[in-house]
C-alpha positions in Angstrom: 76.6 191.7 126.1 74.8 194.9 125.5 72.8 196.9 128.0 69.6 198.7 127.5 67.1 201.1 129.0 63.3 200.5 128.8 61.1 203.5 129.5 57.6 203.1 130.8 55.0 205.5 132.3 54.2 204.1 135.7 50.5 204.6 135.2 50.7 202.4 132.1 53.2 199.8 133.3 55.1 200.1 136.5 58.1 198.4 138.0 55.8 196.8 140.6 53.7 195.3 137.8 56.9 194.0 136.1 58.0 192.4 139.4 54.5 190.8 139.8 54.9 189.2 136.4 57.6 187.0 137.9 59.9 184.7 136.1 57.6 184.4 133.1 58.0 188.1 132.5 56.0 190.2 130.0 56.2 191.4 126.5 57.5 194.9 125.9 55.1 196.1 123.2 53.9 199.4 121.8 57.2 200.7 120.4 56.3 202.7 117.2 59.7 204.3 116.5 62.0 202.8 113.9 65.2 203.5 115.9 63.7 201.9 119.0 62.7 199.0 116.7 66.3 198.5 115.7 67.3 198.5 119.4 64.7 195.8 120.1 65.9 193.7 117.1 69.5 193.8 118.4 68.6 192.5 121.8 69.7 189.0 122.8 68.5 186.6 125.5 70.2 187.3 128.8 71.0 190.9 128.1 70.2 193.3 130.9 68.5 196.7 131.0 67.3 199.4 133.2 63.6 199.8 133.9 63.0 203.6 133.8 59.8 205.3 135.1 59.1 208.2 132.7 56.9 211.3 133.2 56.1 211.2 137.0 59.1 209.7 138.7 61.7 210.1 135.9 64.1 207.6 137.5 65.8 204.3 136.9 64.1 202.0 139.4 65.2 198.5 138.5 67.0 196.0 136.3 65.3 193.7 133.8 66.6 190.9 131.6 65.6 190.0 128.0 64.0 186.5 128.0 62.7 186.4 124.4 64.1 188.0 121.3 62.3 190.2 118.8 59.0 188.9 117.4 55.8 190.6 115.9 53.9 193.0 118.2 50.3 191.8 118.3 49.1 195.3 119.0 50.6 196.8 115.8 47.9 196.8 113.1 50.5 197.9 110.5 52.6 194.7 111.1 55.8 196.8 111.0 56.8 196.7 114.6 57.8 194.0 117.1 58.6 193.4 120.8 60.8 191.4 123.2 59.9 189.8 126.5 61.6 190.9 129.7 61.5 189.9 133.3 62.4 191.8 136.5 65.8 191.0 138.0 66.3 193.4 140.9 65.2 196.8 142.1 67.7 199.5 142.6 68.3 200.1 146.3 67.6 203.7 145.6 66.2 205.1 142.3 68.5 207.1 140.1 66.7 210.2 138.9 66.9 211.9 135.6 68.1 215.0 137.4 71.0 213.0 138.9 71.9 211.6 135.5 71.8 215.0 133.8 73.9 216.6 136.5 76.8 214.2 136.2 79.2 215.0 133.3 80.2 211.3 133.2 76.6 210.6 131.8 76.5 213.6 129.4 76.6 211.3 126.3 73.9 209.0 127.5 71.0 208.5 125.1 68.6 209.3 127.9 70.1 212.8 128.2 70.4 213.4 124.4 67.3 211.7 123.0 64.9 211.6 125.9 61.9 210.6 123.7 63.3 207.2 122.6 61.5 204.5 124.5 64.2 201.8 124.2 67.8 202.8 124.3 71.3 201.4 124.4 73.4 202.0 127.5 77.2 201.9 127.4 79.1 199.6 129.8 80.5 202.7 131.7 76.9 204.1 132.0 75.6 200.8 133.2 78.2 200.4 135.9 77.9 204.0 137.1 74.1 204.0 137.3 74.2 200.7 139.1 76.6 202.2 141.6 74.4 205.3 142.1 71.5 202.9 142.6 73.3 200.9 145.3 74.1 197.8 143.2 77.3 196.4 142.0 77.7 195.1 138.4 79.1 191.8 139.8 76.1 191.5 142.2 73.6 192.1 139.4 75.4 189.7 137.0 75.2 187.0 139.7 71.4 187.2 139.9 
């Protein structure tokens, strides 16, 4: 299964709001970039991703799960873009900051480092496991949730 990173400005949609949405989750809308659209279209139910606070915190703060695959975004008047639904799975025990990510050579190829403007990004298996460890979670523990 693939892994992802979902970026959100906490003032617009925060991790706490995602958690409050509960098991029913929420739609992940507003993506207006064709590369990010392709990432959304590739997502499958059950795949996990990082929830990343952009702008203020600049940190990975939690893990989410895709609960509904790509469908039209009701906020897109052009009809070109879509969205997926996600739900919160677990917070990281400690946020992993962008500064930490950029400082570690093992993460130098991460899309977050090389294309910071992309709102939805793939995350490699090695990046997934390493960031989970930095955040105080084990891959096996997260997979069991």
